[in-house]
C-alpha positions as CSV (number, residue, x, y, z in Angstrom):
1,X,-6.8,26.6,-0.8
2,X,-3.3,27.1,-2.1
3,X,-0.5,24.6,-1.8
4,X,1.7,24.1,1.2
5,X,4.8,26.4,1.1
6,X,6.8,24.9,3.9
7,X,6.5,23.3,7.2
8,X,8.1,24.5,10.4
9,X,7.9,24.1,14.1
10,X,6.8,27.1,16.1
11,X,9.6,28.1,18.5
12,X,7.0,28.9,21.3
13,X,4.7,25.9,21.0
14,X,6.8,23.2,19.2
15,X,3.7,22.7,17.2
16,X,4.2,21.7,13.5
17,X,3.0,24.6,11.4
18,X,1.8,24.1,7.8
19,X,2.1,27.3,5.8
20,X,-0.3,28.0,3.0
21,X,0.3,30.5,0.2
22,X,-2.4,33.0,-0.3
23,X,-3.2,34.6,-3.7
24,X,-3.3,38.4,-3.0
25,X,-5.7,38.8,-5.9
26,X,-8.3,37.0,-3.9
27,X,-8.2,39.4,-0.9
28,X,-11.1,41.7,-0.2
29,X,-10.5,45.2,-1.4
30,X,-9.6,46.8,2.0
31,X,-7.3,43.9,2.9
32,X,-5.7,44.1,-0.6
33,X,-5.1,47.8,-0.3
34,X,-3.5,47.3,3.2
35,X,-1.3,44.5,1.7
36,X,-0.2,46.7,-1.1
37,X,0.7,49.4,1.4
38,X,2.7,46.9,3.4
39,X,4.6,45.7,0.3
40,X,5.4,49.3,-0.7
41,X,6.7,50.2,2.8
42,X,8.7,46.9,2.9
43,X,10.3,47.9,-0.5
44,X,11.2,51.3,1.0
45,X,12.6,49.6,4.1
46,X,14.8,47.3,1.9
47,X,16.3,50.4,0.2
48,X,17.0,52.0,3.6
49,X,18.4,48.7,5.0
50,X,20.8,48.3,2.1
51,X,22.0,51.9,2.4
52,X,22.6,51.4,6.2
53,X,24.4,48.1,5.6
54,X,26.6,49.6,2.9
55,X,27.6,52.6,5.1
56,X,28.2,50.4,8.1
57,X,30.3,48.0,6.2
58,X,32.4,50.8,4.6
59,X,32.9,52.4,8.0
60,X,34.1,49.1,9.4
61,X,37.1,49.3,7.0
62,X,37.5,45.5,6.9
63,X,40.2,44.0,4.7
64,X,39.0,43.0,1.2
65,X,39.1,39.4,2.3
66,X,36.3,39.9,4.8
67,X,32.8,41.3,4.9
68,X,29.8,41.6,7.3
69,X,26.6,39.7,7.6
70,X,23.7,41.5,9.3
71,X,20.9,40.1,11.4
72,X,17.9,41.9,12.8
73,X,16.3,39.0,14.7
74,X,14.0,40.0,17.5
75,X,14.5,43.7,16.5
76,X,18.2,43.6,17.6
77,X,21.1,44.6,15.3
78,X,23.8,41.9,15.1
79,X,26.7,41.5,12.8
80,X,29.1,38.7,12.0
81,X,32.5,39.0,10.2
82,X,32.7,36.6,7.3
83,X,35.4,35.7,4.8
84,X,34.5,36.8,1.3
85,X,35.1,34.7,-1.8
86,X,38.7,34.6,-2.9
87,X,39.5,37.0,-5.8
88,X,39.6,35.5,-9.2
89,X,43.1,34.1,-9.7
90,X,42.8,33.9,-13.4
91,X,45.8,35.5,-15.1
92,X,45.3,38.6,-17.1
93,X,47.6,40.1,-19.7
94,X,49.9,43.0,-18.8
95,X,48.0,45.5,-21.1
96,X,44.7,44.8,-19.3
97,X,46.5,45.4,-15.9
98,X,48.0,48.6,-17.1
99,X,44.7,49.8,-18.5
100,X,43.0,49.0,-15.2
101,X,45.6,50.9,-13.2
102,X,46.2,53.9,-15.4
103,X,43.3,53.9,-17.8
104,X,43.5,53.5,-21.6
105,X,46.8,55.1,-22.7
């Protein structure tokens, strides 16, 4: 059997769970095909989730100093407003600033 991935307590039973990593290459062909379908659908869902979060965040029109964190726990949509990292305060020369504002002149 594969090594332990992590241990956690089940919220419902308070029983300590020991997770084991399974090598997908060892699955029976029908289960392996279903697992590959699941992974493909999950990749598509990730793209859709990222698109949704981007559009939602843009429509929130938060100041540049803030962003949103998303949670989908228990199938419910929740958001939290968080402070983003401060902008790089490293000084730049005037020509770089001018180029950034007006393009190469």
